[in-house]
C-alpha positions in Angstrom: 170.4 107.7 100.5 167.0 108.7 98.9 166.8 110.0 95.4 166.3 112.6 94.0 168.2 114.7 96.5 166.4 117.9 97.3 168.6 121.0 97.4 166.1 123.7 96.5 165.1 124.9 100.0 164.9 128.6 98.9 161.8 127.7 96.9 160.1 125.6 99.5 161.0 123.2 102.4 159.4 119.8 103.2 156.7 119.9 105.7 158.0 118.8 109.1 156.3 115.6 110.2 155.6 117.1 113.6 153.9 120.1 112.0 151.7 117.7 110.0 150.8 115.7 113.1 149.9 118.9 114.9 147.6 119.9 111.9 145.7 116.7 111.5 143.2 117.1 114.3 142.2 120.5 112.8 141.7 118.9 109.4 139.4 116.2 110.9 137.5 116.3 114.1 138.5 119.7 115.5 137.3 121.6 112.4 135.8 124.7 114.1 136.0 128.3 112.9 138.2 130.3 115.3 135.8 133.2 115.0 132.9 131.1 116.3 132.4 132.3 119.9 129.3 130.3 120.9 130.5 126.7 121.1 133.4 124.4 121.9 134.4 123.8 118.3 135.2 127.5 117.8 136.7 127.9 121.3 139.1 125.0 120.6 140.1 126.5 117.3 140.7 129.9 118.8 142.9 128.4 121.5 145.0 126.6 118.9 145.4 129.8 116.8 146.5 131.8 119.8 149.0 129.2 120.8 150.5 129.4 117.3 150.5 133.2 117.4 152.5 133.1 120.6 155.1 130.7 119.0 155.5 132.8 115.9 155.9 135.9 118.0 158.6 134.3 120.1 160.6 133.4 117.0 160.7 137.1 116.1 161.0 138.6 119.6 157.6 140.2 119.1 154.4 140.4 121.2 151.7 137.9 120.1 149.2 140.8 119.4 151.7 142.1 116.8 151.3 138.9 114.7 148.7 139.0 111.9 148.0 135.8 110.0 147.9 135.9 106.2 148.1 133.5 103.3 151.9 134.0 102.9 154.6 136.5 102.3 153.2 137.8 99.0 150.0 138.9 100.7 152.0 140.2 103.7 154.2 142.2 101.4 151.3 143.7 99.6 149.5 144.5 102.8 152.6 146.2 104.3 153.4 148.4 101.3 149.9 149.2 100.1 148.6 149.5 103.7 151.3 152.0 104.7 151.1 153.9 101.5 147.4 154.5 101.9 147.4 155.1 105.7 150.4 157.5 105.7 149.8 159.3 102.4 149.2 162.6 104.3 152.8 162.4 105.5 154.4 161.7 102.1 154.4 159.4 99.1 158.0 158.3 98.9 159.1 154.7 99.4 162.7 153.3 99.3 163.5 149.7 98.3 166.3 147.9 96.5 166.8 146.5 93.0 167.1 142.9 94.3 163.9 142.6 96.2 161.5 139.7 95.5 159.2 140.3 92.6 156.1 140.8 94.8 157.8 143.8 96.3 159.0 145.2 93.0 155.6 144.6 91.4 153.8 146.3 94.3 156.1 149.3 94.1 155.4 149.5 90.3 151.7 149.5 91.1 152.1 152.2 93.7 154.1 154.4 91.2 151.0 154.2 88.9 149.0 155.5 91.8 151.2 158.6 92.2 153.8 157.4 94.7 157.6 157.9 94.2 159.9 154.9 94.6 163.6 154.9 94.9 165.2 151.6 93.9 168.6 151.4 95.6 171.6 149.6 93.9 173.5 146.9 95.6 177.2 146.2 95.7 178.9 143.2 94.0 178.0 140.9 96.9 174.3 141.9 96.7 174.2 144.1 99.8 172.6 147.5 100.0 174.9 150.3 101.2 173.6 152.0 104.3 175.0 155.3 103.0 172.8 154.9 100.0 169.8 154.4 102.2 170.7 157.5 104.1 171.1 159.6 101.0 167.8 158.4 99.6 165.7 159.5 102.6 163.6 162.6 101.9 161.2 164.7 103.9 158.3 162.8 102.3 159.7 159.3 102.8 157.2 157.1 104.7 158.6 153.6 104.2 161.8 151.7 103.6 161.4 148.1 102.4 164.6 146.0 102.3 164.5 142.2 102.4 166.3 140.4 105.2 168.0 137.8 103.0 168.0 137.4 99.2 166.1 134.4 97.7 168.7 133.8 95.0 172.1 134.5 96.7 171.2 134.3 100.4 173.0 137.6 101.0 171.9 139.1 104.3 171.2 142.8 104.5 172.4 145.1 107.3 168.9 145.5 108.7 169.9 146.7 112.2 171.8 149.6 110.7 169.0 150.4 108.3 166.5 150.1 111.1 168.5 152.6 113.3 168.6 155.0 110.3 164.9 154.7 109.6 164.0 155.3 113.3 166.3 158.4 113.4 164.4 159.8 110.5 160.9 158.8 111.6 160.5 156.5 108.6 158.9 153.0 108.9 161.0 149.9 108.1 159.4 146.9 106.4 161.4 143.7 105.6 160.5 140.7 103.5 162.0 138.1 105.8 160.6 135.0 104.0 164.0 133.5 103.4 165.5 134.5 106.8 162.8 133.6 109.4 163.6 130.3 111.1 167.1 130.2 109.6 168.9 133.1 111.3 168.1 135.1 114.4 165.6 137.9 113.8 164.7 140.3 116.6 162.2 143.0 115.5 163.0 145.2 118.5 166.8 145.1 118.3 166.6 145.6 114.6 164.0 148.3 114.8 161.7 146.6 112.3 158.2 148.0 112.0 156.7 145.4 109.6 157.9 142.0 108.7 156.6 139.4 106.2 157.0 135.6 106.4 155.8 132.4 104.9 155.5 129.1 106.8 156.6 126.9 103.9 160.1 128.5 104.0 160.8 127.0 107.5 159.1 123.5 107.2 155.6 124.6 107.8 152.6 124.2 105.3 152.1 126.2 102.1 149.4 128.8 101.9 149.8 130.4 105.3 152.1 133.1 106.6 152.1 136.2 108.8 153.0 139.8 109.0 154.4 141.4 112.1 152.9 144.9 112.7 154.5 147.0 115.5 152.0 148.1 118.1 154.0 150.7 120.0 157.1 153.0 119.7 155.9 153.7 117.0 152.4 152.2 116.7 151.9 151.2 113.0 148.4 151.1 111.6 148.4 150.1 107.9 145.1 150.3 105.9 143.6 146.8 105.4 144.2 145.0 102.2 141.1 142.8 102.6 137.8 144.0 104.0 135.0 141.8 105.5 134.5 140.4 109.0 137.3 142.3 110.6 139.3 139.3 111.8 142.9 139.8 113.0 141.9 143.1 114.8 140.7 144.5 111.5 144.0 144.0 109.8 143.0 141.0 107.7 139.4 139.9 107.2 138.7 136.3 106.3 138.2 132.9 108.0 141.4 131.9 109.6 143.3 128.8 108.2 143.4 127.0 111.5 145.2 123.9 110.4 147.8 125.9 108.5 148.3 128.3 111.4 148.8 125.4 113.8 151.4 123.9 111.5 153.2 127.2 111.2 153.2 127.6 114.9 154.8 124.2 115.5 157.3 124.8 112.7 158.2 128.2 114.3 158.7 126.5 117.7 161.0 123.9 116.2 162.9 126.5 114.2 163.7 128.4 117.3 164.8 125.3 119.2 167.1 124.0 116.5 168.4 127.3 115.0 171.8 127.5 116.7 172.7 123.9 115.8 171.4 124.2 112.3 173.3 127.4 111.6 176.5 125.6 112.4 175.6 122.3 110.6 174.4 123.9 107.4 177.3 126.3 107.2 179.6 123.3 107.4 177.8 121.4 104.7 177.5 124.5 102.5 181.2 125.2 102.7 182.0 121.5 102.1 179.9 121.7 98.9 181.6 124.8 97.7 185.1 123.7 98.6 184.5 120.3 97.0 183.4 121.8 93.8 186.4 124.2 93.8 188.8 121.3 94.3 187.3 119.2 91.5 186.7 122.0 89.0 189.0 124.8 89.8 187.1 127.8 88.4 183.9 128.1 90.5 182.6 131.6 91.2 180.7 132.4 94.3 177.7 134.8 93.8 176.7 136.6 97.0 178.4 137.8 100.1 181.2 135.5 101.3 180.2 135.7 105.0 176.9 137.6 105.4 174.9 134.8 103.8 172.2 132.3 104.9 173.9 129.2 106.2 172.2 126.9 103.7 172.6 129.1 100.7 175.1 128.6 97.9 174.9 130.4 94.5 177.7 129.7 92.1 178.6 130.0 88.5 180.5 127.5 86.3 182.4 129.0 83.3 181.4 127.7 79.9 178.2 126.1 81.3 174.6 127.2 80.8 172.8 126.8 84.0 169.6 125.5 82.4 171.6 122.7 80.7 173.2 121.8 84.0 170.0 121.8 86.0 168.3 119.6 83.3 171.2 117.2 83.3 171.1 116.6 87.0 168.5 113.9 87.1 169.2 112.8 90.7 169.6 116.3 92.3 167.0 119.0 92.5 168.5 122.5 92.3 167.5 125.6 90.4 169.0 128.2 88.1 166.8 131.1 89.4 164.0 132.0 91.8 161.0 129.7 91.7 158.8 132.7 91.2 160.8 133.7 88.1 161.6 130.3 86.6 158.5 130.4 84.3 159.7 133.7 82.8 162.9 132.1 81.4 164.9 135.3 81.8 168.3 135.8 83.3 168.5 136.7 87.0 167.8 140.4 87.6 169.4 139.9 91.0 172.7 138.9 89.6 172.4 141.6 87.0 171.9 144.2 89.7 175.2 143.0 91.3 176.9 143.9 87.9 178.1 140.4 87.2 179.2 139.5 83.7 176.6 138.0 81.4 178.4 134.6 81.2 178.5 134.4 84.9 174.8 135.1 85.2 173.9 132.6 82.6 176.1 130.0 84.3 174.7 130.4 87.8 172.9 127.8 89.8 171.4 127.9 93.3 171.9 125.2 96.0 169.5 125.4 99.0 170.5 123.1 101.8 168.0 122.4 104.6 167.3 120.6 107.9 167.1 117.2 106.2 170.2 117.6 104.1 172.9 115.0 105.0 176.7 115.0 104.5 176.4 111.9 102.4 174.1 113.8 100.0 176.7 116.6 99.8 179.5 114.2 98.9 177.3 112.7 96.2 176.4 116.2 94.9 180.0 117.3 94.7 180.9 114.2 92.6 177.8 114.3 90.4 177.8 118.0 89.7 181.6 118.0 89.0 181.2 115.2 86.4 178.2 116.8 84.7 179.9 120.3 84.6 183.0 118.7 83.0 180.9 117.0 80.4 179.1 120.2 79.5 182.4 122.2 79.4 183.9 119.7 77.0 181.1 120.3 74.6 181.9 124.1 74.6 184.3 125.4 71.9 185.1 128.3 74.2 186.2 125.9 76.9 188.5 124.1 74.5 190.1 127.4 73.5 190.6 128.4 77.2 192.3 125.0 77.9 194.7 125.7 75.0 195.4 129.1 76.3 196.1 127.9 79.9 194.2 127.3 83.1 191.8 129.9 84.4 192.7 131.7 87.6 
């Protein structure tokens, strides 16, 4: 067993060795610009890019021409929201999203509000799911876009996208989803779910960092967002800039492998995730699950330990890498706004930690994690005066 054990696959995943191998030629001898049409260096790069485009499209059930390469999900989200807002402003200026979206969605919506757009931030239930009835009630004649994430980056809760997509289509409203956490981990079919725009990042499914894509529907309906970046008109005018050929090649290989292994990985990771949770429950008794009990990413486990501050727990686990909040929020040192939106008690929020299991997680590592986390939690609880009082009063239910 190799230490430290990595259980933070929500923040990033290790680069698949096969993806790295596929990238290497384009980092060395095959260094051409995919937009260079006059020689073999450019032709070879273009062929590699289109092969990757096809692989990403197949992972989503999309047409290759609907895949636009970007630097990652943050850019894809900004492009989707700002691009639709600008291009469809004559139809309306109302956008619907949820309170538990990734910060790049919430920050973009706040920016749009300053530009005169109206944004409805839907609440979620105690499991973190948006209620479809709330989406329906929020739609107005001037609503142009609904943006709901596929799966949450802190709890792993999966949203009812197919139902929301059907509702959006009935009302002639576009549906965008930030699927950075879901792509490559659970099945996503943009046509069956009636998704019009979808954002993803390669590094969330064992591809390289700094590259991603956005799916843009080309028919029924045809979606034409305004560009975020202007320049040479690459990616059919959607996204100007020289393409990151090595990154795109690595993402394509990672997408292909994700599709091939998804069915097996869903079962394997669900088993390991449940083994981890049940093991902690057996050892500690009071362990609270944060998120949906069943509609959850297979490798995702967010739990709270009573009388334990999550930051203290994370810092005490020298041989296990986990987190107490989203990687994009860890620098802010603030409690989880996602768990707060789920109306969880303050103590439960402050005692929450996130385990992110992945393709290279082993059962041996899970057994070790159960033992080690249980020991450290007990040590921290014993140092809490409130825990001592609770022990005197009787065991927690």
